[in-house]
C-alpha positions in Angstrom: 19.5 -13.0 12.2 17.8 -12.5 9.0 14.6 -10.5 8.7 11.3 -11.3 6.8 9.5 -8.9 9.0 8.7 -6.4 6.4 9.5 -5.0 2.9 11.3 -1.8 4.0 14.1 -3.3 6.2 16.9 -2.2 3.8 18.0 1.2 2.5 16.9 1.2 -1.1 17.5 -0.2 -4.6 21.2 0.4 -5.7 20.1 2.3 -8.8 18.5 4.9 -6.5 21.8 5.3 -4.3 23.7 5.7 -7.5 21.3 8.4 -8.8 21.5 10.2 -5.5 25.3 10.1 -5.6 25.2 11.8 -9.0 23.2 14.5 -7.7 25.5 15.4 -4.7 27.0 18.5 -6.4 23.8 19.8 -8.1 21.6 22.4 -6.5 17.8 22.3 -6.6 14.8 24.5 -5.7 13.0 23.4 -2.6 9.7 21.8 -1.9 9.3 19.8 -4.9 9.3 22.7 -7.3 12.5 21.3 -9.3 13.5 19.8 -12.6 13.9 16.2 -11.3 10.5 16.2 -9.6 9.0 17.4 -12.9 10.9 14.7 -14.9 9.6 12.0 -12.4 6.0 13.4 -12.8 6.2 13.2 -16.4 7.4 9.6 -16.3 4.5 8.6 -14.1 1.9 10.4 -16.4 3.4 8.4 -19.2 3.0 5.2 -17.3 -0.6 6.1 -16.1 -1.6 7.5 -19.4 -3.3 10.4 -17.8 -2.5 14.1 -16.9 -3.2 13.5 -13.3 -2.0 15.9 -10.5 1.1 14.3 -8.8 2.7 15.0 -5.4 5.5 13.4 -3.6 5.1 12.8 0.1 7.4 11.2 2.6 5.4 8.3 3.9 2.2 6.2 3.8 0.5 7.2 7.0 1.4 10.9 6.1 -0.2 10.5 2.8 -3.4 8.9 4.0 -3.7 11.6 6.7 -3.3 14.5 4.1 -5.6 13.0 1.6 -8.5 12.1 4.0 -8.2 15.2 6.2 -8.2 17.4 3.1 -11.1 15.9 1.2 -13.5 15.3 4.0 -15.5 18.0 5.8 -15.5 18.0 9.6 -18.9 15.9 9.7 -17.9 13.4 7.1 -16.4 9.9 7.6 -14.4 7.3 5.6 -15.4 3.7 5.1 -12.7 1.1 5.5 -12.6 -2.7 6.1 -11.9 -3.7 9.7 -8.3 -4.8 8.5 -7.5 -1.5 6.8 -4.2 0.2 7.5 -5.9 3.4 8.6 -8.0 1.5 11.1 -5.4 -0.9 12.6 -2.0 0.5 12.1 -1.8 4.4 12.2 -2.4 5.2 15.8 -5.8 6.8 15.3 -4.3 9.4 13.0 -7.6 9.8 11.0 -9.7 10.0 14.1 -7.2 12.4 15.6 -8.1 15.0 12.9 -11.8 14.4 13.6 -13.0 12.0 11.1 -14.7 8.8 12.0 -13.7 5.5 10.2 -16.8 3.2 9.5 -15.5 -0.3 9.5 -16.7 -3.2 7.6 -15.8 -6.8 8.1 -13.2 -7.6 5.4 -13.8 -10.2 2.7 -10.3 -11.7 2.3 -8.9 -8.4 3.1 -11.1 -6.5 0.7 -14.2 -4.3 0.9 -17.4 -5.7 -0.9 -19.2 -3.2 -3.0 -22.6 -4.4 -1.9 -21.7 -4.0 1.8 -20.3 -0.5 1.0 -23.6 0.4 -0.8 -25.6 -0.6 2.3 -23.7 1.9 4.5 -24.6 4.7 2.1 -28.2 3.5 1.8 -28.7 3.3 5.5 -27.3 6.8 6.0 -29.4 8.5 3.3 -32.5 6.6 4.1 -32.3 7.5 7.7 -34.6 10.5 8.7 -32.1 11.5 11.2 -29.2 11.3 8.8 -27.9 14.8 9.8 -27.4 13.5 13.5 -24.8 11.0 12.3 -21.6 11.3 10.5 -21.9 11.3 6.6 -20.0 8.7 4.7 -18.1 10.5 1.9 -15.1 8.4 1.2 -14.3 4.7 0.7 -10.5 3.6 1.5 -9.0 0.5 0.1 -5.5 -0.8 -0.2 -4.0 -2.7 -3.1 -2.5 -5.2 -2.5 -4.4 -5.4 0.8 -2.9 -5.7 4.2 -3.0 -9.6 3.8 -1.5 -9.5 0.3 -4.7 -10.1 -1.7 -5.5 -7.8 -4.8 -8.7 -6.3 -6.1 -9.8 -7.3 -9.6 -10.7 -4.6 -12.3 -14.4 -5.7 -11.7 -14.3 -5.3 -8.0 -12.9 -1.8 -8.2 -15.2 -0.7 -10.9 -18.1 -1.9 -8.6 -16.7 0.1 -5.7 -16.2 3.2 -7.9 -19.7 3.0 -9.3 -21.1 2.8 -5.8 -19.1 6.0 -4.8 -20.2 7.9 -7.8 -23.9 6.9 -7.1 -23.6 8.5 -3.7 -21.3 11.4 -4.6 -18.4 9.8 -2.5 -14.8 9.5 -3.3 -12.7 6.2 -3.8 -9.2 6.4 -2.4 -6.6 3.6 -2.9 -3.7 3.1 -0.8 -0.9 1.7 -3.0 1.8 1.3 -0.4 2.8 -2.1 -2.0 1.5 -1.3 -5.5 4.5 -2.6 -7.3 3.8 -6.0 -5.9 0.4 -6.1 -7.5 1.3 -6.1 -11.1 2.8 -9.6 -11.1 0.3 -10.9 -8.4 -1.7 -14.1 -9.0 -4.5 -13.3 -11.4 -4.0 -9.6 -11.5 -5.8 -7.6 -14.2 -5.3 -4.0 -13.0 -2.3 -1.9 -14.2 -1.3 1.7 -13.7 -3.1 2.9 -16.8 -6.4 1.5 -15.5 -6.5 3.5 -12.3 -7.5 6.8 -14.2 -10.9 5.2 -14.5 -11.3 3.3 -11.3 -10.5 5.6 -8.4 -10.5 9.3 -7.6 -7.1 9.4 -5.8 -4.4 6.9 -5.1 -0.7 6.6 -4.3 2.2 4.7 -5.8 4.2 3.2 -3.0 7.9 3.8 -2.8 8.8 3.2 0.7 8.0 -0.5 0.6 8.8 -0.9 -3.1 12.7 0.0 -3.3 12.7 3.6 -2.4 14.6 5.1 0.6 11.3 6.6 1.6 8.4 8.4 -0.1 5.1 7.9 -2.1 3.7 9.2 -5.3 0.3 10.6 -4.7 -1.9 10.8 -7.9 -5.0 12.7 -8.0 -7.4 11.9 -10.9 -10.5 13.8 -9.7 -10.1 17.5 -10.8 -12.4 18.6 -7.9 -9.5 17.5 -5.4 -6.7 19.4 -7.2 -7.1 22.9 -6.2 -5.0 24.1 -3.5 -3.8 20.7 -2.5 -0.3 21.9 -1.8 -1.7 24.0 1.1 -2.9 20.8 2.8 0.6 19.1 2.2 2.2 22.1 3.9 -0.2 22.4 6.8 0.1 18.6 7.7 3.9 18.7 7.6 4.3 16.7 4.4 6.1 19.4 2.3 9.7 18.1 2.3 12.2 21.0 1.9 14.6 18.7 0.0 11.7 17.4 -2.2 14.1 16.7 -4.9 15.2 13.6 -3.0 11.8 12.2 -3.3 11.4 13.2 -7.0 14.9 11.6 -7.9 13.8 8.3 -6.3 10.6 8.1 -8.5 12.7 9.4 -11.5 14.7 6.2 -10.9 12.0 3.9 -10.1 10.2 4.8 -13.5 13.2 4.3 -15.5 14.0 1.1 -17.5 10.9 -0.7 -16.0 12.6 -0.9 -12.4 9.4 -0.4 -10.5 7.9 -3.4 -12.2 11.1 -5.5 -11.9 11.1 -4.8 -8.1 7.6 -6.2 -7.9 8.3 -9.3 -10.1 11.6 -10.2 -8.2 9.7 -10.2 -4.9 6.6 -12.1 -6.2 8.8 -14.8 -8.0 10.5 -15.5 -4.7 7.4 -15.4 -2.8 5.8 -17.9 -5.3 8.8 -20.2 -5.0 8.7 -20.1 -1.2 4.9 -20.7 -1.3 5.4 -23.9 -3.5 8.3 -25.3 -1.3 6.1 -24.8 1.9 3.0 -26.4 0.1 5.3 -29.5 -0.5 6.0 -29.6 3.2 2.4 -29.5 4.0 2.6 -26.2 5.8 -0.9 -24.8 6.4 -1.6 -21.2 5.2 -3.8 -18.6 6.9 -4.5 -17.4 3.3 -3.4 -18.4 -0.2 -0.4 -16.5 -1.4 -1.2 -13.8 -4.0 1.5 -11.3 -4.0 4.7 -10.8 -1.7 3.3 -11.8 1.6 2.9 -15.3 3.0 1.0 -16.2 6.0 2.0 -19.6 7.5 0.4 -21.4 10.4 3.0 -23.1 12.5 3.1 -24.6 16.1 4.4 -22.4 18.8 7.6 -24.5 19.2 8.6 -24.3 15.6 8.3 -20.6 15.7 10.3 -20.3 18.8 13.0 -22.4 17.2 12.9 -20.2 13.9 13.2 -17.0 15.8 16.7 -17.9 16.9 17.8 -17.1 13.3 14.9 -15.2 11.6 12.6 -12.3 12.5 9.0 -12.1 11.2 5.7 -10.9 12.5 3.3 -13.0 14.6 0.1 -12.3 12.8 -2.8 -14.2 14.5 -3.2 -16.6 17.2 -5.0 -19.8 15.9 -5.3 -21.7 19.1 -3.3 -22.6 22.2 -0.6 -24.4 20.2 -0.5 -22.8 16.7 0.1 -19.2 15.4 0.0 -17.5 12.0 3.2 -15.7 11.1 3.9 -13.4 8.1 6.9 -13.7 5.8 7.3 -10.5 3.8 9.4 -10.7 0.7 11.0 -7.5 -0.9 13.0 -6.2 -3.7 16.1 -6.9 -1.4 15.4 -10.5 -0.2 18.3 -12.7 -0.5 17.4 -15.9 -2.3 20.0 -17.8 -0.4 18.4 -16.8 2.8 15.1 -18.3 1.6 16.9 -21.5 0.8 18.5 -21.6 4.4 15.2 -20.7 6.0 13.7 -23.9 4.3 16.6 -26.0 5.3 16.2 -24.8 8.8 12.5 -25.5 8.8 13.2 -29.0 7.6 15.4 -29.6 10.6 12.8 -28.5 13.0 9.8 -30.3 11.4 
């Protein structure tokens, strides 16, 4: 059984394992206050071309929870598209700490700046605004949950709306490595300093054992942030394990190579599926592919491969997701296509 179910189904990139092995007889201070975390932060600051505040946190849901709960007051809410990770895949974590998620219909997995602006306008033009939750943050993912990406223009439009209404723009970069070589991408790490208030560089889904690098651009959000990390259970005692991984990911262009490897395979697979006239739920942009297959074909494929059923199309057809990662075996992709040919 070979898995295309997600992009975090294997341990980590061999370079990270090698680096961790090299550290086994070295002692470090705890909670991220160590030399290797400092080195990793400096490497990231060099890439982002900004002296932003950086924190290493164990996982994406935890990062989202810490960021959103620390920034918002009890009466404030976050705007997300209906397919946003905080809305559909985090077990109500944001609502559990008392913040409403205001959802908007997604436009190819993305938020539209004009629609976001309407949410702010409707609130602040309401004579009874103080009787409703106040929108104070906009949450987006790049790439999105369906693998699409935001352009620089789209991000700037969203950020301009946020600044107009004194709100914050937060970007979930769980799969950020796969955005840089995505189709028609024009946003790179150095650009985010002018496009969002806070974001994180994903590690868990991008070659790390686990962990994310949170980057805070807005100086208003920096003071006492470590208190929030500790209170929410995100301050890892062995923080050097996180720092070590990002120190490796940002050495010798590894983070970018990981994204390119996955996107190249996804592009090849997409082209081969197109030759076979396989319908797609959405066009391939980054490392995720969404195929529409008849249910009998899916049943046969599941004998040898695991993947997510994404959306029921009708009684006979379902969309499935194939997720390509830094570790995807090219030979298994060839085998998948051969098996698909036998079934079709």
